[in-house]
N, C-alpha and C positions, 0 to 999 in steps of 0.2 A: 166850542168847536163851531166852525162855519160849514154848512152843508149846502152846496150849490145844486140847483135843479134847473134843467132846460125844460121849461114848461111847454114850449112849442114843438118839442121833438117827441117822436114815438107815435104809436097807433092811437087813434082817438084823442089826440092832443087838441086843445089843451085841457079838455074836461076831465079825462081820466087821470092825467098827471096831477091836476089840481086836487082831485079827490084824494089821491095818495099823499099829497103834501099835507092836506088837512088832517088826515088820519095819523100821519107821522108827528104832527105837532103835539098830540096828546101823549105821545110816548117819549118825547125828547125832554131833557132837563132844561130848566129856565136859562141856564148860562149858554145854551146853544142858540144859533141863529140859522134859520132856513132861508137861504138866499135864492130867490126865484128870478130867473132870467126869461124874458119874453115880452109880449105886448102888455105894457103897463096898465092900460085901461081894462083889459080883460082880467088881469090878476087882481087889480084893485076892486073891481066890481064883484069878483068871486069872494074876496075877503069881506066886503060889506054885506053881501047876500047871506053870509053865514054868521053875521053879527060879531065878527072877530075884530080885535085891534091888533096893531103890529107889535105891541108889547103886552101880550096876554099873560095868563098865569103860568104858561109853560114856555117853550122856546119862542123867541121873537122872530119876526118876519121882516126880511128886507126885499125890496122889489127893485130890480134893475131893468129899466125899460129898454127894449131893443126894437128898432124900427123895421128890421128886415127878418124874413123867415126863409130858411132853406127848404124848398119844396122837395117832395119825393122824386120828381123827375129831373131835378137839377143835377148836373155832373158834380160829384162830391168835392173834388179838389178845386175845381173852378169856382164853385159856390162859396167855399170857405175863403178863398182868396178875394173874391169880388164882393161878397156880402159881409163886410167887416163888422156891421152892426147887427148881425144875426145873433140869436140867443146862444147857439153853440159856440160861435166865435168869441163872443163876450165872456161866456162862462170859462172858456179855456184860457183866456187872458187875465181873468180876475185873480187877484192875489190879496 
């Protein structure tokens, strides 16, 4: 199973979202993939800081770099339409 996570969305993102992703890795079976959407350098650094590899003993990690972020004060519909490379837009289109 592939599980997509918008790392840049939510309160205290991306730190709290990444913490949740790392906790989930320990509970997911090896055949699952945790697909993380967001600023690639931030996600990659967090993976390295924890000494993890993308193909560890449990679920694997896939990183989809997104160059844009929808901010809290952005008008929702306009932001999704104009920021096509945002993490939420890319996650919604991912198949």
